[in-house]
Every structure is written in structure tokens, then in C-alpha cells.
Biopython code that builds the backbone (N, CA, C, O; Angstrom):
import numpy as np
from Bio.PDB.StructureBuilder import StructureBuilder

atoms = [
    (1, "MET", "N", (31.329, 25.769, -62.087)),
    (1, "MET", "CA", (31.678, 25.110, -61.328)),
    (1, "MET", "C", (32.351, 25.312, -60.320)),
    (1, "MET", "O", (33.500, 25.734, -60.453)),
    (2, "LEU", "N", (31.713, 25.017, -58.818)),
    (2, "LEU", "CA", (33.152, 24.928, -57.818)),
    (2, "LEU", "C", (33.620, 23.723, -57.188)),
    (2, "LEU", "O", (32.933, 22.785, -56.782)),
    (3, "THR", "N", (35.066, 23.877, -57.147)),
    (3, "THR", "CA", (35.117, 22.879, -56.319)),
    (3, "THR", "C", (36.781, 23.038, -55.163)),
    (3, "THR", "O", (37.465, 24.036, -54.935)),
    (4, "GLY", "N", (36.922, 21.712, -54.710)),
    (4, "GLY", "CA", (37.435, 22.325, -53.496)),
    (4, "GLY", "C", (38.390, 22.522, -54.019)),
    (4, "GLY", "O", (38.896, 21.416, -53.831)),
    (5, "GLU", "N", (39.335, 23.219, -54.729)),
    (5, "GLU", "CA", (40.319, 22.994, -55.100)),
    (5, "GLU", "C", (40.078, 24.946, -55.169)),
    (5, "GLU", "O", (40.861, 25.822, -54.802)),
    (6, "MET", "N", (39.284, 25.018, -55.522)),
    (6, "MET", "CA", (38.739, 26.736, -55.744)),
    (6, "MET", "C", (38.529, 27.050, -54.265)),
    (6, "MET", "O", (39.281, 27.851, -53.711)),
    (7, "VAL", "N", (37.547, 26.456, -53.610)),
    (7, "VAL", "CA", (36.945, 26.859, -52.274)),
    (7, "VAL", "C", (37.909, 26.840, -51.375)),
    (7, "VAL", "O", (37.688, 27.362, -50.282)),
    (8, "ARG", "N", (39.940, 25.869, -51.813)),
    (8, "ARG", "CA", (40.640, 26.275, -51.087)),
    (8, "ARG", "C", (41.910, 27.604, -51.004)),
    (8, "ARG", "O", (42.758, 28.044, -50.228)),
    (9, "LEU", "N", (41.266, 27.880, -52.579)),
    (9, "LEU", "CA", (42.189, 28.878, -53.124)),
    (9, "LEU", "C", (41.269, 29.918, -52.648)),
    (9, "LEU", "O", (41.855, 31.001, -52.669)),
    (10, "PHE", "N", (40.235, 30.006, -52.287)),
    (10, "PHE", "CA", (39.330, 31.425, -51.976)),
    (10, "PHE", "C", (39.396, 31.440, -50.901)),
    (10, "PHE", "O", (39.012, 32.588, -50.676)),
    (11, "ARG", "N", (39.705, 30.808, -49.520)),
    (11, "ARG", "CA", (39.675, 30.607, -48.035)),
    (11, "ARG", "C", (40.944, 31.234, -47.878)),
    (11, "ARG", "O", (41.234, 32.076, -47.028)),
    (12, "ILE", "N", (41.822, 30.664, -48.939)),
    (12, "ILE", "CA", (43.773, 31.677, -48.161)),
    (12, "ILE", "C", (43.352, 32.928, -48.695)),
    (12, "ILE", "O", (43.686, 33.924, -48.053)),
    (13, "CYS", "N", (42.508, 33.128, -50.021)),
    (13, "CYS", "CA", (43.119, 34.551, -50.004)),
    (13, "CYS", "C", (42.311, 35.168, -49.252)),
    (13, "CYS", "O", (42.811, 35.906, -48.403)),
    (14, "LEU", "N", (41.522, 35.109, -49.296)),
    (14, "LEU", "CA", (40.644, 35.508, -48.064)),
    (14, "LEU", "C", (41.148, 35.899, -46.477)),
    (14, "LEU", "O", (40.747, 36.786, -45.723)),
    (15, "GLY", "N", (42.621, 34.436, -46.225)),
    (15, "GLY", "CA", (42.871, 34.740, -44.988)),
    (15, "GLY", "C", (41.930, 34.128, -43.831)),
    (15, "GLY", "O", (41.893, 34.535, -42.670)),
    (16, "LEU", "N", (41.056, 32.895, -44.465)),
    (16, "LEU", "CA", (40.548, 32.446, -43.041)),
    (16, "LEU", "C", (41.186, 31.438, -43.274)),
    (16, "LEU", "O", (41.858, 31.144, -44.263)),
    (17, "LYS", "N", (40.797, 30.400, -41.526)),
    (17, "LYS", "CA", (40.664, 29.037, -41.445)),
    (17, "LYS", "C", (39.645, 28.183, -41.531)),
    (17, "LYS", "O", (38.599, 28.819, -41.400)),
    (18, "GLN", "N", (39.443, 26.993, -41.697)),
    (18, "GLN", "CA", (38.657, 26.472, -42.623)),
    (18, "GLN", "C", (37.734, 26.012, -41.211)),
    (18, "GLN", "O", (36.887, 25.120, -41.257)),
    (19, "SER", "N", (38.011, 26.667, -40.165)),
    (19, "SER", "CA", (36.485, 26.628, -39.418)),
    (19, "SER", "C", (36.127, 27.949, -39.419)),
    (19, "SER", "O", (35.052, 28.225, -38.887)),
    (20, "GLU", "N", (36.634, 28.627, -39.788)),
    (20, "GLU", "CA", (36.039, 30.075, -40.236)),
    (20, "GLU", "C", (34.882, 30.399, -41.636)),
    (20, "GLU", "O", (33.921, 31.144, -41.828)),
    (21, "LEU", "N", (35.408, 29.674, -42.175)),
    (21, "LEU", "CA", (35.056, 29.434, -43.948)),
    (21, "LEU", "C", (33.492, 28.329, -43.376)),
    (21, "LEU", "O", (32.341, 28.552, -43.751)),
    (22, "ALA", "N", (33.855, 27.339, -42.552)),
    (22, "ALA", "CA", (32.738, 26.728, -42.124)),
    (22, "ALA", "C", (31.917, 27.325, -41.100)),
    (22, "ALA", "O", (31.131, 26.609, -40.480)),
    (23, "LYS", "N", (31.987, 28.231, -40.919)),
    (23, "LYS", "CA", (31.262, 29.139, -39.487)),
    (23, "LYS", "C", (30.279, 29.590, -41.116)),
    (23, "LYS", "O", (29.154, 29.253, -41.485)),
    (24, "GLU", "N", (31.026, 30.212, -41.571)),
    (24, "GLU", "CA", (29.792, 31.724, -42.713)),
    (24, "GLU", "C", (29.301, 30.524, -43.054)),
    (24, "GLU", "O", (28.254, 30.260, -42.462)),
    (25, "ALA", "N", (29.641, 29.794, -43.714)),
    (25, "ALA", "CA", (28.470, 28.530, -44.477)),
    (25, "ALA", "C", (27.447, 27.825, -43.789)),
    (25, "ALA", "O", (26.415, 27.399, -44.307)),
    (26, "ASN", "N", (27.820, 27.710, -42.451)),
    (26, "ASN", "CA", (26.801, 27.117, -41.095)),
    (26, "ASN", "C", (26.711, 25.688, -41.667)),
    (26, "ASN", "O", (25.580, 25.260, -41.897)),
    (27, "VAL", "N", (28.161, 24.617, -42.014)),
    (27, "VAL", "CA", (28.466, 23.788, -41.690)),
    (27, "VAL", "C", (29.616, 23.138, -40.975)),
    (27, "VAL", "O", (30.359, 23.934, -40.400)),
    (28, "ASN", "N", (29.874, 22.074, -40.900)),
    (28, "ASN", "CA", (31.563, 22.125, -40.026)),
    (28, "ASN", "C", (32.184, 22.001, -40.504)),
    (28, "ASN", "O", (31.981, 21.609, -41.653)),
    (29, "GLN", "N", (34.057, 22.332, -39.817)),
    (29, "GLN", "CA", (35.372, 22.096, -40.329)),
    (29, "GLN", "C", (35.685, 21.219, -41.233)),
    (29, "GLN", "O", (36.314, 21.444, -42.267)),
    (30, "THR", "N", (35.110, 19.854, -40.741)),
    (30, "THR", "CA", (35.358, 18.724, -41.209)),
    (30, "THR", "C", (34.865, 18.605, -42.615)),
    (30, "THR", "O", (35.550, 17.956, -43.405)),
    (31, "LEU", "N", (33.554, 19.259, -43.087)),
    (31, "LEU", "CA", (33.808, 18.913, -44.618)),
    (31, "LEU", "C", (34.038, 19.624, -45.560)),
    (31, "LEU", "O", (34.129, 19.236, -46.725)),
    (32, "ILE", "N", (34.213, 21.272, -44.986)),
    (32, "ILE", "CA", (35.377, 21.887, -45.233)),
    (32, "ILE", "C", (36.839, 21.441, -46.003)),
    (32, "ILE", "O", (37.299, 21.635, -47.128)),
    (33, "SER", "N", (37.282, 20.783, -44.856)),
    (33, "SER", "CA", (38.391, 20.230, -44.844)),
    (33, "SER", "C", (38.266, 18.813, -46.139)),
    (33, "SER", "O", (38.988, 18.906, -47.132)),
    (34, "LYS", "N", (37.402, 17.694, -46.006)),
    (34, "LYS", "CA", (37.317, 16.919, -46.929)),
    (34, "LYS", "C", (36.921, 17.500, -48.355)),
    (34, "LYS", "O", (37.569, 17.205, -49.359)),
    (35, "VAL", "N", (36.045, 18.170, -48.376)),
    (35, "VAL", "CA", (35.148, 18.936, -49.621)),
    (35, "VAL", "C", (37.044, 19.719, -50.673)),
    (35, "VAL", "O", (37.277, 19.381, -51.834)),
    (36, "GLU", "N", (37.846, 20.515, -50.008)),
    (36, "GLU", "CA", (38.874, 20.874, -50.094)),
    (36, "GLU", "C", (39.996, 20.079, -50.460)),
    (36, "GLU", "O", (40.757, 20.444, -51.356)),
    (37, "LEU", "N", (40.182, 18.818, -49.712)),
    (37, "LEU", "CA", (40.730, 17.424, -50.523)),
    (37, "LEU", "C", (40.282, 16.257, -51.725)),
    (37, "LEU", "O", (40.609, 15.181, -52.226)),
    (38, "GLY", "N", (39.326, 17.303, -51.763)),
    (38, "GLY", "CA", (38.579, 15.795, -52.560)),
    (38, "GLY", "C", (37.347, 14.768, -51.988)),
    (38, "GLY", "O", (36.442, 14.465, -52.765)),
    (39, "GLU", "N", (37.350, 14.395, -50.989)),
    (39, "GLU", "CA", (37.104, 12.911, -50.834)),
    (39, "GLU", "C", (35.623, 13.703, -50.604)),
    (39, "GLU", "O", (34.871, 12.750, -50.407)),
    (40, "ARG", "N", (34.906, 14.769, -50.533)),
    (40, "ARG", "CA", (33.437, 15.083, -50.480)),
    (40, "ARG", "C", (33.413, 15.902, -51.605)),
    (40, "ARG", "O", (34.363, 16.612, -51.934)),
    (41, "GLN", "N", (31.844, 15.788, -52.497)),
    (41, "GLN", "CA", (31.465, 16.274, -53.435)),
    (41, "GLN", "C", (30.815, 17.921, -52.951)),
    (41, "GLN", "O", (30.624, 18.304, -51.797)),
    (42, "ILE", "N", (30.673, 18.365, -53.687)),
    (42, "ILE", "CA", (30.270, 19.826, -53.019)),
    (42, "ILE", "C", (28.203, 20.044, -53.677)),
    (42, "ILE", "O", (27.566, 20.255, -54.709)),
    (43, "SER", "N", (28.008, 19.816, -52.313)),
    (43, "SER", "CA", (26.746, 19.624, -53.047)),
    (43, "SER", "C", (26.120, 20.744, -53.407)),
    (43, "SER", "O", (26.802, 21.746, -53.191)),
    (44, "HIS", "N", (24.517, 21.050, -54.125)),
    (44, "HIS", "CA", (24.138, 21.868, -54.502)),
    (44, "HIS", "C", (23.956, 23.109, -53.771)),
    (44, "HIS", "O", (24.194, 24.269, -54.108)),
    (45, "GLU", "N", (23.408, 22.542, -52.528)),
    (45, "GLU", "CA", (23.023, 23.715, -51.206)),
    (45, "GLU", "C", (24.134, 24.220, -50.928)),
    (45, "GLU", "O", (24.240, 25.446, -50.891)),
    (46, "LEU", "N", (25.317, 23.315, -50.647)),
    (46, "LEU", "CA", (26.995, 23.530, -50.169)),
    (46, "LEU", "C", (27.733, 25.278, -51.339)),
    (46, "LEU", "O", (28.073, 26.452, -51.198)),
    (47, "SER", "N", (27.597, 24.344, -52.235)),
    (47, "SER", "CA", (27.784, 25.146, -53.117)),
    (47, "SER", "C", (27.070, 26.449, -53.046)),
    (47, "SER", "O", (27.851, 27.330, -52.689)),
    (48, "LYS", "N", (25.775, 26.917, -53.276)),
    (48, "LYS", "CA", (24.979, 27.781, -53.143)),
    (48, "LYS", "C", (25.243, 28.600, -52.467)),
    (48, "LYS", "O", (25.269, 29.734, -52.944)),
    (49, "GLN", "N", (25.612, 28.365, -50.813)),
    (49, "GLN", "CA", (26.482, 29.586, -49.809)),
    (49, "GLN", "C", (27.520, 29.360, -49.869)),
    (49, "GLN", "O", (27.794, 29.826, -48.763)),
    (50, "LEU", "N", (28.677, 28.928, -50.322)),
    (50, "LEU", "CA", (29.783, 29.258, -50.423)),
    (50, "LEU", "C", (29.920, 30.641, -51.194)),
    (50, "LEU", "O", (30.531, 31.689, -50.985)),
    (51, "ARG", "N", (28.679, 29.942, -52.633)),
    (51, "ARG", "CA", (28.982, 31.185, -53.604)),
    (51, "ARG", "C", (28.828, 32.629, -53.199)),
    (51, "ARG", "O", (29.428, 33.644, -53.552)),
    (52, "THR", "N", (27.372, 32.311, -51.948)),
    (52, "THR", "CA", (26.471, 33.696, -51.711)),
    (52, "THR", "C", (27.848, 34.290, -50.871)),
    (52, "THR", "O", (28.317, 35.323, -51.349)),
    (53, "PHE", "N", (28.573, 33.699, -49.598)),
    (53, "PHE", "CA", (30.084, 34.102, -49.015)),
    (53, "PHE", "C", (30.723, 35.105, -49.686)),
    (53, "PHE", "O", (31.017, 36.276, -49.445)),
    (54, "PHE", "N", (30.928, 33.963, -51.038)),
    (54, "PHE", "CA", (32.469, 34.456, -51.499)),
    (54, "PHE", "C", (31.735, 35.580, -52.136)),
    (54, "PHE", "O", (32.423, 36.581, -51.941)),
    (55, "HIS", "N", (30.599, 35.911, -52.846)),
    (55, "HIS", "CA", (30.231, 37.065, -53.687)),
    (55, "HIS", "C", (30.126, 37.935, -52.373)),
    (55, "HIS", "O", (30.897, 38.894, -52.400)),
    (56, "LEU", "N", (29.432, 37.842, -51.338)),
    (56, "LEU", "CA", (29.699, 39.061, -50.653)),
    (56, "LEU", "C", (31.051, 39.484, -49.974)),
    (56, "LEU", "O", (31.172, 40.206, -48.984)),
    (57, "GLN", "N", (32.081, 38.861, -50.741)),
    (57, "GLN", "CA", (33.261, 38.663, -50.164)),
    (57, "GLN", "C", (33.774, 39.704, -51.488)),
    (57, "GLN", "O", (34.772, 40.419, -51.397)),
    (58, "GLY", "N", (33.286, 39.667, -52.169)),
    (58, "GLY", "CA", (33.954, 41.088, -53.787)),
    (58, "GLY", "C", (34.191, 39.349, -54.925)),
    (58, "GLY", "O", (35.105, 39.410, -55.747)),
    (59, "ILE", "N", (33.747, 38.620, -54.892)),
    (59, "ILE", "CA", (34.399, 37.457, -55.710)),
    (59, "ILE", "C", (33.246, 37.082, -56.290)),
    (59, "ILE", "O", (32.302, 36.735, -55.580)),
    (60, "SER", "N", (33.137, 37.097, -57.870)),
    (60, "SER", "CA", (31.987, 37.736, -59.028)),
    (60, "SER", "C", (31.933, 36.271, -59.484)),
    (60, "SER", "O", (32.896, 35.572, -59.168)),
    (61, "ASP", "N", (30.710, 35.591, -60.343)),
    (61, "ASP", "CA", (30.827, 34.565, -60.818)),
    (61, "ASP", "C", (32.116, 34.462, -61.946)),
    (61, "ASP", "O", (32.583, 33.418, -62.402)),
    (62, "SER", "N", (32.538, 35.837, -62.249)),
    (62, "SER", "CA", (33.706, 35.704, -63.414)),
    (62, "SER", "C", (35.145, 35.243, -62.544)),
    (62, "SER", "O", (35.966, 34.433, -62.974)),
    (63, "ASP", "N", (35.206, 35.732, -61.647)),
    (63, "ASP", "CA", (36.295, 35.350, -61.141)),
    (63, "ASP", "C", (36.218, 33.959, -60.657)),
    (63, "ASP", "O", (37.299, 33.424, -60.411)),
    (64, "LEU", "N", (35.218, 33.322, -60.488)),
    (64, "LEU", "CA", (35.210, 31.912, -60.007)),
    (64, "LEU", "C", (35.635, 31.192, -61.741)),
    (64, "LEU", "O", (36.550, 30.424, -62.041)),
    (65, "LEU", "N", (34.606, 31.787, -62.580)),
    (65, "LEU", "CA", (35.011, 30.995, -63.647)),
    (65, "LEU", "C", (36.934, 31.050, -64.316)),
    (65, "LEU", "O", (37.696, 30.187, -64.750)),
    (66, "MET", "N", (37.043, 32.498, -64.079)),
    (66, "MET", "CA", (38.774, 32.502, -64.578)),
    (66, "MET", "C", (39.329, 31.198, -63.082)),
    (66, "MET", "O", (40.025, 30.190, -63.204)),
    (67, "ILE", "N", (39.146, 31.361, -62.720)),
    (67, "ILE", "CA", (40.059, 30.791, -61.855)),
    (67, "ILE", "C", (39.978, 29.509, -61.346)),
    (67, "ILE", "O", (40.631, 28.905, -60.494)),
    (68, "ASN", "N", (38.629, 29.096, -62.355)),
    (68, "ASN", "CA", (38.539, 27.306, -62.627)),
    (68, "ASN", "C", (39.295, 27.337, -63.546)),
    (68, "ASN", "O", (40.261, 26.642, -63.231)),
    (69, "SER", "N", (39.476, 27.915, -64.920)),
    (69, "SER", "CA", (40.085, 27.953, -65.995)),
    (69, "SER", "C", (41.257, 27.983, -65.708)),
    (69, "SER", "O", (42.022, 27.179, -66.242)),
    (70, "THR", "N", (41.596, 28.671, -65.032)),
    (70, "THR", "CA", (43.419, 28.780, -64.412)),
    (70, "THR", "C", (43.781, 27.389, -64.098)),
    (70, "THR", "O", (44.563, 26.549, -64.544)),
    (71, "LEU", "N", (42.733, 27.490, -62.968)),
    (71, "LEU", "CA", (43.718, 25.905, -62.608)),
    (71, "LEU", "C", (43.271, 24.736, -63.412)),
    (71, "LEU", "O", (44.215, 23.970, -63.607)),
    (72, "LYS", "N", (42.241, 24.367, -63.905)),
    (72, "LYS", "CA", (42.271, 23.779, -65.386)),
    (72, "LYS", "C", (43.715, 23.161, -66.335)),
    (72, "LYS", "O", (44.146, 22.021, -66.510)),
    (73, "LEU", "N", (44.140, 24.427, -66.779)),
    (73, "LEU", "CA", (45.150, 25.061, -67.117)),
    (73, "LEU", "C", (46.540, 24.299, -66.679)),
    (73, "LEU", "O", (47.370, 23.635, -67.300)),
    (74, "ALA", "N", (46.357, 24.814, -64.986)),
    (74, "ALA", "CA", (47.340, 24.546, -65.048)),
    (74, "ALA", "C", (47.697, 22.785, -64.980)),
    (74, "ALA", "O", (48.614, 22.027, -65.294)),
    (75, "ARG", "N", (46.686, 22.736, -64.518)),
    (75, "ARG", "CA", (46.343, 20.812, -64.516)),
    (75, "ARG", "C", (47.362, 19.858, -65.679)),
    (75, "ARG", "O", (48.248, 19.014, -65.547)),
    (76, "GLU", "N", (46.760, 20.445, -66.706)),
    (76, "GLU", "CA", (47.101, 20.204, -67.986)),
    (76, "GLU", "C", (48.568, 20.097, -68.478)),
    (76, "GLU", "O", (49.203, 19.215, -69.055)),
    (77, "ASN", "N", (48.868, 21.390, -68.007)),
    (77, "ASN", "CA", (49.888, 21.659, -68.308)),
    (77, "ASN", "C", (51.143, 21.049, -67.514)),
    (77, "ASN", "O", (52.258, 20.838, -67.990)),
    (78, "LYS", "N", (50.689, 20.799, -66.121)),
    (78, "LYS", "CA", (51.081, 19.609, -65.328)),
    (78, "LYS", "C", (51.692, 17.936, -66.006)),
    (78, "LYS", "O", (52.723, 17.309, -66.246)),
    (79, "LYS", "N", (50.507, 17.867, -66.057)),
    (79, "LYS", "CA", (50.396, 16.383, -66.836)),
    (79, "LYS", "C", (51.307, 16.696, -68.261)),
    (79, "LYS", "O", (51.431, 15.804, -69.101)),
    (80, "GLY", "N", (51.821, 17.808, -68.416)),
    (80, "GLY", "CA", (52.096, 17.736, -70.430)),
    (80, "GLY", "C", (53.990, 17.821, -69.878)),
    (80, "GLY", "O", (55.060, 17.953, -70.473)),
    (81, "MET", "N", (53.634, 17.686, -68.688)),
    (81, "MET", "CA", (55.343, 18.495, -68.146)),
    (81, "MET", "C", (56.444, 16.990, -68.332)),
    (81, "MET", "O", (57.460, 16.764, -68.989)),
    (82, "LYS", "N", (55.416, 16.015, -67.166)),
    (82, "LYS", "CA", (56.247, 14.658, -67.002)),
    (82, "LYS", "C", (56.217, 13.919, -67.711)),
    (82, "LYS", "O", (56.868, 12.886, -67.555)),
]
sb = StructureBuilder()
sb.init_structure("model")
sb.init_model(0)
sb.init_chain("A")
sb.init_seg("    ")
for serial, (resi, resn, name, xyz) in enumerate(atoms, 1):
    if name == "N":
        sb.init_residue(resn, " ", resi, " ")
    sb.init_atom(name, np.array(xyz, "f"), 0.0, 1.0, " ", f" {name:<3s}", serial, name[0])
structure = sb.get_structure()
């Protein structure tokens, strides 16, 4: 599952601006911004487009799963520290 947090992380790692990622995914920059902020859910179609782009950049499904697990663990640890 692709999350806004993951989209932002991969976009930054790839050195892209939101507008550049939006162009690659054939959507507007506002949608990418709202997805990254958690204000919009990622549709099945957008998820497919982003995953295809990330795959072309060398980011595999295994990478996506690993990052998702790492981010989840980090959030849980942060909650436990409060």
C-alpha cells in the first residue's frame, strides 16, 4: 500500500519537486501536495501510476514494503516516547 508519507519520501529521495512528480504521474501538483499531507487518499489509478514511475526509477515493491514497515515502526516508537 502506497501512502502519502511514502510518496513524499521517494519524491525527495529522487530529487524531484512535487510538480515534477505530478507531471510524471499525469496529475496536477495540488493533488500530489494533498496526498503527501494526508488530505487526499491515493486512488487505485494514481497508486498504479506512481508505482510504475517509482519502478522505472529502480524502486521495487520490496523497497515500498520495507519503507512502509519502517515508517509504521517509527510512528509506533514516537507514540511510545510520549
